[in-house]
C-alpha positions in Angstrom: -8.1 -14.5 -21.8 -10.1 -13.0 -18.9 -13.5 -13.9 -17.6 -15.5 -11.6 -15.8 -18.8 -11.2 -13.7 -20.1 -7.9 -12.1 -22.2 -6.8 -9.1 -23.7 -3.6 -9.3 -25.4 -1.5 -6.8 -24.8 -3.7 -4.0 -26.0 -2.4 -0.7 -22.7 -2.3 1.3 -19.6 0.1 1.8 -16.8 -0.7 -0.7 -14.5 -0.8 2.3 -16.3 -3.7 3.8 -16.3 -5.8 0.5 -12.5 -5.1 0.0 -11.7 -6.5 3.2 -13.2 -9.7 1.8 -11.8 -9.4 -1.8 -8.6 -9.0 -0.4 -8.5 -12.3 0.9 -9.1 -13.9 -2.4 -6.9 -12.1 -4.8 -4.4 -13.8 -7.0 -5.7 -17.5 -5.5 -6.8 -20.4 -7.5 -10.5 -20.5 -7.7 -11.2 -23.7 -5.6 -9.3 -21.8 -2.7 -11.3 -18.7 -3.1 -14.5 -20.6 -3.1 -13.6 -22.2 -0.1 -12.3 -19.1 1.7 -15.6 -17.1 0.8 -17.6 -20.2 2.1 -15.9 -20.3 5.4 -15.9 -16.4 5.8 -17.9 -14.7 8.6 -18.2 -11.6 6.9 -22.0 -10.6 5.6 -20.9 -10.1 1.9 -19.3 -13.4 1.4 -21.9 -15.4 0.3 -22.9 -12.3 -2.4 -19.1 -12.6 -3.4 -19.3 -16.3 -3.4 -22.2 -16.5 -5.9 -20.4 -13.6 -7.9 -17.3 -16.1 -8.0 -19.4 -19.0 -9.0 -20.8 -17.0 -11.8 -17.5 -15.8 -13.2 -16.6 -19.4 -13.3 -20.0 -20.2 -15.1 -19.1 -17.2 -17.4 -15.7 -19.1 -18.1 -17.2 -22.8 -18.8 -19.8 -20.9 -21.4 -17.6 -18.5 -23.3 -15.0 -21.7 -23.3 -17.6 -23.8 -24.8 -19.2 -21.3 -27.0 -15.7 -20.1 -28.7 -13.8 -23.4 -28.5 -11.3 -22.2 -26.3 -9.3 -25.0 -24.8 -9.8 -24.1 -21.2 -8.8 -25.8 -18.0 -10.9 -25.1 -15.1 -8.6 -26.2 -12.5 -5.9 -23.6 -13.8 -8.1 -20.6 -13.4 -7.0 -18.0 -10.6 -8.7 -14.9 -9.2 -6.9 -12.1 -11.3 -8.8 -8.9 -10.3 -11.6 -8.2 -7.6 -12.2 -4.7 -7.5 -14.9 -2.7 -5.4 -15.9 0.5 -6.8 -18.2 3.1 -5.3 -21.6 3.1 -6.4 -24.2 6.0 -5.8 -24.8 7.3 -2.2 -28.3 7.4 -0.9 -28.5 10.6 1.3 -30.4 10.1 4.5 -31.2 12.4 7.1 -31.7 11.3 11.2 -33.5 13.1 13.6 -31.4 15.0 16.3 -32.6 16.6 19.5 -33.9 20.1 19.6 -35.6 19.9 16.1 -32.4 19.9 14.4 -31.5 16.8 11.6 -28.1 15.0 11.1 -27.3 13.6 7.4 -25.8 10.5 6.6 -24.9 8.5 3.5 -26.1 5.1 2.7 -23.0 3.8 0.7 -23.2 1.2 -2.6 -20.7 -0.5 -4.2 -20.2 -2.1 -7.7 -18.1 -5.4 -7.5 -16.1 -6.8 -10.3 -14.5 -10.2 -10.3 -12.1 -11.3 -13.2 -10.7 -15.0 -13.8 -7.7 -15.7 -16.0 -5.6 -19.0 -17.0 -2.3 -19.3 -15.1 -0.6 -20.6 -18.3 2.6 -21.0 -19.8 4.7 -17.9 -20.9 7.7 -19.0 -23.3 8.2 -22.0 -21.4 8.2 -20.5 -18.0 5.4 -20.5 -15.6 4.1 -17.0 -14.9 4.3 -17.4 -11.3 8.1 -17.7 -11.8 8.4 -15.1 -14.0 6.4 -12.8 -11.3 9.0 -14.0 -8.9 12.2 -13.1 -10.8 10.3 -9.5 -11.5 10.4 -9.4 -7.5 13.9 -10.5 -7.5 15.2 -7.8 -9.8 13.2 -5.2 -7.7 14.4 -5.9 -4.3 17.9 -4.6 -4.9 16.5 -1.5 -5.7 14.4 -1.7 -2.6 17.5 -2.3 -0.5 19.7 0.7 -2.0 17.1 3.1 -0.9 17.2 1.8 2.6 21.1 2.5 2.9 21.1 6.2 2.4 19.6 7.0 5.9 22.2 5.1 7.5 25.0 6.8 5.8 23.3 10.5 6.5 23.4 8.9 10.6 26.8 8.1 10.2 27.8 11.5 9.0 25.8 13.1 11.7 27.6 10.8 14.5 31.1 11.8 12.9 30.2 15.5 13.1 28.9 15.3 16.9 32.2 13.5 17.6 34.4 16.4 15.7 32.6 18.9 18.0 33.6 17.1 21.3 
């Protein structure tokens, strides 16, 4: 089950928010809150407040619906910053001209989920096994250019 919190129409560009959100994605809630508390970006206090709100939503919904929830087991499942509407502004320029610029806004969403047990295995081990299965596929693609280089070297040697 996911527990979300949203902050809409935040007066900061999504690019700046994503820098901080990348620091907390996939981390435990306690670890993410500590990271946000000591991050020196201007949006960090707002994200800390949003993360606290998502945590309180999880507490409230678990009590309301009677779900057995371990708050210490929550992690940041999804943290995204989408672009909101832009404010178009005009800045005076020399010789009577005007330059247009845009003030960006963002819609931020944080979703928490509980790390649980899936068929007797921890989700982290399931994800690790999936990455290991994908690793050989990646290594095969790296060998192709090497074989092309070897063929090119043999052709050069044949010309000489």
